[in-house]
C-alpha positions as CSV (number, residue, x, y, z in Angstrom):
1,X,83.1,-11.9,-123.6
2,X,82.1,-11.8,-119.9
3,X,78.6,-11.6,-118.7
4,X,77.6,-8.5,-116.8
5,X,74.4,-7.3,-115.2
6,X,72.5,-4.9,-117.5
7,X,72.2,-1.4,-116.1
8,X,68.4,-1.5,-116.6
9,X,68.1,-4.6,-114.4
10,X,70.3,-3.3,-111.6
11,X,68.5,0.0,-111.3
12,X,65.1,-1.4,-110.1
13,X,66.7,-3.3,-107.3
14,X,68.6,-0.3,-106.0
15,X,65.6,1.9,-106.6
16,X,63.4,-0.5,-104.6
17,X,65.8,-0.3,-101.6
18,X,65.7,3.5,-101.7
19,X,61.9,3.5,-101.8
20,X,61.8,1.0,-98.9
21,X,63.6,3.6,-96.8
22,X,62.2,6.7,-98.3
23,X,58.5,5.9,-98.0
24,X,58.6,5.1,-94.2
25,X,60.7,8.3,-93.6
26,X,58.3,10.4,-95.6
27,X,55.3,8.9,-93.8
28,X,56.9,9.7,-90.4
29,X,57.7,13.3,-91.4
30,X,54.2,13.8,-92.7
31,X,52.8,12.6,-89.3
32,X,55.1,14.9,-87.4
33,X,54.1,17.8,-89.7
34,X,50.4,17.1,-89.0
35,X,51.0,16.9,-85.3
36,X,52.8,20.3,-85.3
37,X,50.1,21.8,-87.5
38,X,47.3,20.6,-85.2
39,X,49.1,22.0,-82.1
40,X,49.5,25.4,-83.8
41,X,46.1,25.5,-85.5
42,X,44.1,24.6,-82.5
43,X,46.3,26.5,-80.1
44,X,46.8,23.5,-77.8
45,X,48.7,24.4,-74.7
46,X,52.2,22.8,-74.2
47,X,51.2,21.1,-70.9
48,X,48.6,19.1,-72.9
49,X,50.4,18.4,-76.2
50,X,53.9,19.7,-76.9
51,X,55.2,20.6,-80.3
52,X,57.8,18.4,-82.0
53,X,60.4,21.2,-81.4
54,X,59.8,21.0,-77.6
55,X,60.2,17.2,-77.7
56,X,63.5,17.6,-79.6
57,X,64.6,20.2,-77.0
58,X,64.2,17.5,-74.3
59,X,66.6,15.2,-76.3
60,X,69.1,18.1,-76.5
61,X,68.8,19.1,-72.9
62,X,69.0,15.6,-71.2
63,X,70.4,13.0,-73.6
64,X,72.4,11.2,-71.0
65,X,69.4,10.7,-68.7
66,X,67.1,9.6,-71.5
67,X,69.6,7.0,-72.8
68,X,70.6,5.8,-69.4
69,X,66.9,5.0,-68.6
70,X,66.5,3.5,-72.1
71,X,69.2,1.0,-71.3
72,X,67.3,-0.1,-68.3
73,X,64.1,-0.6,-70.3
74,X,66.0,-2.3,-73.1
75,X,67.7,-4.8,-70.7
76,X,64.3,-5.7,-69.1
77,X,62.7,-6.1,-72.5
78,X,65.5,-8.3,-74.0
79,X,65.7,-10.4,-70.8
80,X,62.0,-11.0,-70.7
81,X,61.8,-11.7,-74.4
82,X,64.7,-14.1,-74.3
83,X,63.1,-16.1,-71.4
84,X,59.8,-16.2,-73.3
85,X,61.4,-17.4,-76.5
86,X,63.1,-20.3,-74.8
87,X,60.1,-21.3,-72.6
88,X,57.5,-20.6,-75.3
89,X,59.3,-22.7,-78.0
90,X,59.8,-25.6,-75.5
91,X,56.3,-25.6,-74.2
92,X,54.9,-25.1,-77.7
93,X,56.9,-28.2,-78.9
94,X,55.5,-30.2,-75.9
95,X,52.0,-29.2,-76.8
96,X,52.4,-30.1,-80.4
97,X,54.0,-33.4,-79.6
98,X,51.5,-34.7,-77.0
99,X,47.8,-34.5,-76.9
100,X,47.8,-35.1,-73.2
101,X,50.2,-32.2,-72.5
102,X,48.0,-30.0,-74.7
103,X,44.9,-30.8,-72.7
104,X,46.7,-30.3,-69.4
105,X,48.5,-27.1,-70.2
106,X,46.4,-25.2,-72.7
107,X,43.6,-24.1,-70.4
108,X,46.2,-22.7,-67.9
109,X,48.0,-20.8,-70.7
110,X,44.7,-19.3,-71.9
111,X,43.7,-18.3,-68.3
112,X,47.2,-16.8,-67.7
113,X,46.9,-14.8,-71.0
114,X,43.4,-13.6,-70.1
115,X,44.4,-12.4,-66.6
116,X,44.7,-8.6,-66.3
117,X,48.5,-8.1,-66.2
118,X,48.3,-4.8,-64.4
119,X,46.5,-6.4,-61.5
120,X,49.5,-8.7,-61.0
121,X,52.0,-5.9,-60.5
122,X,51.4,-5.5,-56.8
123,X,52.0,-9.2,-56.2
124,X,55.2,-9.0,-58.2
125,X,56.4,-6.1,-56.0
126,X,55.7,-8.2,-52.9
127,X,57.5,-11.2,-54.3
128,X,60.5,-9.5,-56.1
129,X,60.8,-6.0,-54.8
130,X,61.5,-2.9,-57.0
131,X,64.5,-4.3,-58.9
132,X,64.4,-5.5,-62.5
133,X,62.7,-8.8,-61.8
134,X,59.1,-7.6,-61.7
135,X,59.5,-5.8,-65.1
136,X,61.2,-8.9,-66.6
137,X,58.3,-11.0,-65.4
138,X,55.8,-8.6,-66.8
139,X,57.6,-8.7,-70.2
140,X,57.3,-12.5,-70.0
141,X,53.6,-12.4,-69.2
142,X,52.9,-10.1,-72.1
143,X,54.8,-12.0,-74.8
144,X,54.9,-15.6,-73.7
145,X,51.5,-16.7,-75.1
146,X,52.0,-15.6,-78.8
147,X,55.3,-17.5,-79.0
148,X,53.9,-20.7,-77.5
149,X,50.8,-20.6,-79.7
150,X,52.7,-19.9,-82.9
151,X,55.2,-22.7,-82.1
152,X,52.5,-25.2,-81.3
153,X,50.6,-24.3,-84.5
154,X,53.7,-24.4,-86.7
155,X,54.8,-27.8,-85.4
156,X,51.3,-29.2,-85.7
157,X,51.0,-28.2,-89.4
158,X,53.9,-30.1,-90.9
159,X,53.0,-31.1,-94.5
160,X,51.6,-34.7,-94.5
161,X,53.8,-35.8,-97.4
162,X,57.0,-34.9,-95.6
163,X,55.8,-36.8,-92.5
164,X,55.1,-39.9,-94.7
165,X,58.5,-39.5,-96.3
166,X,60.3,-39.7,-92.9
167,X,58.3,-42.7,-91.9
168,X,59.2,-44.5,-95.1
169,X,62.9,-43.8,-94.4
170,X,62.5,-45.1,-90.8
171,X,63.6,-41.8,-89.3
172,X,63.3,-41.4,-85.5
173,X,61.1,-38.9,-83.9
174,X,64.1,-36.8,-83.0
175,X,65.4,-36.9,-86.6
176,X,62.0,-36.0,-87.9
177,X,61.7,-33.1,-85.5
178,X,65.2,-31.7,-86.3
179,X,65.2,-32.2,-90.0
180,X,61.5,-31.7,-91.0
181,X,59.1,-30.5,-88.3
182,X,61.1,-27.7,-86.8
183,X,62.4,-26.2,-90.0
184,X,58.9,-26.4,-91.5
185,X,57.5,-24.6,-88.5
186,X,60.1,-21.8,-88.4
187,X,58.0,-19.3,-90.6
188,X,55.1,-19.7,-88.2
189,X,57.3,-19.4,-85.2
190,X,58.8,-16.2,-86.5
191,X,55.3,-14.8,-86.9
192,X,54.8,-15.4,-83.1
193,X,58.2,-13.9,-82.3
194,X,57.4,-10.7,-84.3
195,X,54.0,-10.3,-82.6
196,X,55.5,-10.9,-79.2
197,X,58.5,-8.5,-79.5
198,X,56.6,-5.2,-79.1
199,X,54.5,-6.8,-76.4
200,X,57.7,-7.5,-74.4
201,X,58.5,-3.8,-74.5
202,X,55.0,-2.9,-73.4
203,X,55.2,-5.3,-70.5
204,X,58.5,-3.9,-69.3
205,X,57.1,-0.3,-69.5
206,X,53.9,-1.3,-67.7
207,X,56.0,-2.7,-64.9
208,X,58.1,0.4,-64.7
209,X,55.0,2.6,-64.5
210,X,53.9,0.9,-61.3
211,X,57.0,-0.6,-59.7
212,X,60.2,1.1,-60.5
213,X,62.6,3.9,-59.8
214,X,64.3,3.6,-63.2
215,X,63.5,3.1,-66.9
216,X,61.6,5.1,-69.5
217,X,58.3,4.0,-67.9
218,X,59.4,5.5,-64.6
219,X,60.3,8.8,-66.5
220,X,56.8,8.8,-68.1
221,X,55.1,8.3,-64.7
222,X,57.2,11.0,-63.0
223,X,56.7,13.5,-65.9
224,X,53.0,13.1,-65.7
225,X,53.0,14.1,-62.1
226,X,55.1,17.2,-62.8
227,X,53.2,18.2,-66.0
228,X,56.2,17.8,-68.2
229,X,54.5,16.3,-71.2
230,X,57.4,17.0,-73.5
231,X,59.5,14.6,-71.5
232,X,56.7,12.0,-71.7
233,X,56.5,12.4,-75.5
234,X,60.3,12.1,-75.7
235,X,60.2,8.8,-73.8
236,X,57.4,7.5,-76.0
237,X,59.3,8.5,-79.1
238,X,62.4,6.7,-77.8
239,X,60.3,3.6,-76.9
240,X,58.9,3.6,-80.5
241,X,62.5,3.9,-81.9
242,X,63.6,1.0,-79.7
243,X,60.7,-1.1,-80.9
244,X,61.4,-0.4,-84.5
245,X,65.1,-1.3,-84.2
246,X,64.4,-4.5,-82.3
247,X,61.7,-5.6,-84.8
248,X,63.9,-5.1,-87.8
249,X,66.8,-6.8,-86.1
250,X,64.4,-9.8,-85.7
251,X,63.4,-9.5,-89.4
252,X,67.1,-9.7,-90.4
253,X,67.5,-12.8,-88.2
254,X,64.5,-14.3,-89.9
255,X,65.9,-13.7,-93.4
256,X,69.1,-15.4,-92.4
257,X,67.5,-18.3,-90.7
258,X,64.7,-19.1,-93.2
259,X,65.9,-17.6,-96.5
260,X,63.7,-20.0,-98.5
261,X,60.5,-18.4,-97.3
262,X,60.9,-15.2,-99.4
263,X,61.8,-17.3,-102.5
264,X,58.9,-19.7,-102.2
265,X,56.1,-17.3,-101.3
266,X,54.4,-14.6,-103.2
């Protein structure tokens, strides 16, 4: 006889996957329905808050323009986020590995994170012009600190018994970092990466609002001047969709990179 999966054990897994998709979709539809009901019930004028149907009409009337500008914003977000990941992990590792570096660098990082990012936009325009560079820098400024902080915290919290084991085996610092410290810190690092990803998108859009002639942020700014709130809502909806897709892509990478976390945590 060959072993097979009992039908009653297979159904809960497939049912759980269906619910994982159905519940967020149902919640989104309920929110849209409440939005539509509020606009109709309170007789809100379209130039203040459009109905979902008017927003959908924008997608139908100008899909090419919307997605062309979305590509600009996506590129700025991904570029800024990629720079932040590389720089944040490297600096976080230096902070975790040296008390002197931590004391020298940490105050500057805190000060940079506390600085009002919008106030820096005029300087970025002077330095880099109106191309993609200011928006990429804004994305870096918004999401760099969480990645650095999470990396430093993760590398500083390696279980003591594992560190003692590497010392007893005469492992070098590089071997200890590669085999023990970095893998043990990955769950914490991914927390910082997931916190930082939406912030990168926010940074790119903030840059586009003040220093751009392209991107979804630019469309939102220009639609506000013309009173086309439906276009602004469509841009915001597209930005939200981009954020969701990027976030769950990162979640998928996390599951492949650190598969043991889900199996060893409740």
